[in-house]
N, C-alpha and C positions, 0 to 999 in steps of 0.2 A: 220582146218577141213572147207571144202568149206561149205557156207550157201545156195547156189542155190536159192537166191532170185529174180529172175529176174520177172519184172513186167508184168501184162497184157498190151495191148497197151495205151501207154501214148500219151494224146493228149494235146493241150492248155487248156482245160477245168481242165486237172488233175493239171497243174501247177498253175492254179489260186486257185484251191480248197486248194493246199498246201499252198499258200501264205494266203489264208483266214484261215487258221487253225492256222498260224504262225509257221509253220515248215519249213524244208529246202529240196530243191531237189538238185540232184548231176547231174553235167555235166562233159564229159570228151570228149577229142578228140579221134578219132579212123580212120585208114585209110584203112583197109582191114577187111576181112569176119572174119578172126580167132579172132581178137581183138574184133571187134563188138560183138561176140558171148561171149566172155569172160566177156565183161562189162555188158551184159545183165543178165548174171548169176550172177553178184555181185549187182544188183540192180540199175545200173545207169539209169536215168530217161530220160537223152537227151544225145545224140550223137552228137558232130561236127564234121563234115569233113572239116577240118581248112585248109587255105591255108598256114599254119604252117607247112605243109608237105614239102614245099619249104626248110625250114630250116633243120627239122628233118630226113626227108627222102631224099631230093635231095642234101643237103649239101649246098644249098645258103646262103649268109649270110643276107638275108631279104627274105621277102615273095614276093617281086616284079615280079620276073621270073615265077610265077606260071599261068598256061594258064587255059582256059575254058576247053580244052581237059583233062588236069591232074584232075580237080576237077569232071569231069562227071565220069571218069574212077574210081576213088576212091569212089565216090558216089555210083556207081553201086556195087562196091565190097563190101561195108559196108552194104548196103542194102540186099545183099544175105546173110549176117551172122547175121543180125538184130533180136533180140528177144523181141521186142515190145516198143523198145527206140523211143522217138521224134528224128527224124533225121532232122539236120540243116546242111546246105552247105553254104560255104562262097562264095560270088561273089568276084573273085580275081581282082586284080589291073586293073583299067581301063575298067572293062567288064559292067559297068553300067553309061558310059559317056554320052549316049544319050538315049533318050526314047525308040526308037526302039531296040537298043542293049541291054538295060536293060531288055525289056519284053522277047525278044528271049533267053537271056542267063538265066533269072530265071527260065523260062519255060523249058529249056532244064536240069537243075539242078533237077526241080520237076518231070520231066518225069523219071531222072536217079533214083529216089527214095526219094528224100527230102521232108520234111513235110514244111520246112520254109527256107528261105534265110537270109543269114546276110549280113550287108553291113556297111561299116565305115563311119563315118563323124557326122557332127553335123547338123546345121540349113539347111546346102547346100543340104542335102539328103532329105529335106522335101517333097519336089515335088515327087521324085522318091519313097519315103516311100508310100506317099498316090496313086500313080500311081500303085504300086504293090498290096497294100490293097484294092483298089477298084475293082481288077481284081481276087481277091480270092486267093493270095499269101501271106502268113504271114511273117512279117518281124521281125527280130531282128536287132535293131540298136546299132551299136557298138560305143562307145565313151570312152573318157579318151584318154589313150595311143592307137593310132591307128597305127598298124605297117606299114600299105600301104603308110602311111605318113610320114614315117620315115626320108627322106631326108628333107622335109619342117620342121618339128620340131627338126631336128638336133640330133637325136638318141633317144635311149629307155629310156625316162627319166619319172619320177613321173609328172603327169598332176594334175591341180585345187590345187595348194599350195597357190598361192595367192589368196585373197579375189575376186578380179576382174574375175578371170578364173574361180573359182568355181562357182561364181553365173552364169556365162556364160553357163558353163556345165549344172548346174540345169535348166536354163530357156530353153536351147536347147533340153533337154530331155523331159521338158512338151512339147514343140512343136512336138517334134518326136511321143509321145504319142498321141496327138491330130490328128496328121497326119495320124494315123492307125498302128503304130508301135505294135506287140502283146508282145515283149519282149525287154529289153534293156540288153546289155552286157557291163559292166563298168570295164575298165582296168588300173590298176597301177595309183590310185588316194588315197589321205589320208582316213584313216578309217571313220572320222567325215564325209566327203563329200560322201562318199558311203552309209552312215546311213540316211544323208539328201535326198540324191536322192531317195532311197528306199521308204522311208517316204513321199515322194512328190508325187510319182506315184502310179497310180492303176494297172499297169503292173507289173508282176514280174522282178527282176534287178537280173541278173547274175554277180556275181563279180569274178575279178580274180586279186589278188592285191589291192582289195578294202575293204578289212576288212570283219568281220563276221556278218555284219548285212544285206547283200543283202540276196534276197529269194533264190537264188542259187549260188552254188560254181562250177567253171570250172577250170581244170588243163588239161595240155598237157601230153597225155599218157607218153611220154619219160621223163618228169619232175616226174611223179609218181613214175616211176620206176628208176629213178636216172640215165639215161643214156644219157641225153643231154648235148651238150657241153658246154652249159653256166647254171648256176644256179642261177636265181634271187632270191631276197630275200623273195618273196611271195610264194614260190615253196617249197614242203617237199618230201623228198625220203621215199615213203613207203614200199618199198622192202627191206631197211635194217633190219626191225623187223619183217618180214612177216615169219610166220610158213608155209606158203602154196605156197611159190614161187611167181610167177607173179601173179596168181587169188588171193591169200590171200594178195598182196599188194593192188590189186583194191578193193577188200572186206573191208580193213582196212580203205582206203580213203573214201570209202562211208559211213561207220559207223561214221568216224571222222567228217566229214560234217552232218551226221545227228544228231549227239549227240552234235554238235556245238563246239567240241573240236579243229577243224580246221576250218578257219585259228587261230592261236595262236597270242598273242601278237608280236612275233617275226617276223610273216611273215606280219604284218602290216606297212603302212606308217602314220606317226603322222605329 
């Protein structure tokens, strides 16, 4: 039976308060008004309009072909169906290569309905992060496995497994926090590194394949429903045991994150 627990308007302040209480918040991708509404009813606090749409909606083998026009269109759709979640939008591949380009594209996503923009990278996005933050645009920095760099890193592999790389991720995460990042998304790293980064920062850390110790957890909608073409170690099909179809699966995911039963050991990298 549906719990219909959608939130009042979620803000960055909401996420910081959740972190201060030692609780967890729930993030999930959505790309249209219908699913944005369902996620809101289930109590999802943060909705990401991700460039993952290039793979799960458009059928590409990476996120690289996604354009600003794609992101703006899907952001507008999600905005119409939103029921109080904080909306985050990806800046797609090569859309933040210069100062002018960064400001124009981030502004376009904010006008389309985003409350925050997400961009991938480490130390090299320090100046970009500061540029956006100083102009009132909240930034979610995306570190660890960064899909837009898939050709440089040689595929979708776990990051930070050796000491040198792990230390680099920690240092660069602190650098981006100091530059003004409001949140950090950490993808596909060992569980211990996810905890260390979370404990080292004052801002909330959102994990995907980063263990259970991050402040928030995010999954791609299609992974929660078990319909993605690939199924990484860190995902779980919540539709299998749902007693209320798709809405029930999303509610089960929310409750699993809140109760800290997900991610479990089998979803973590050691």
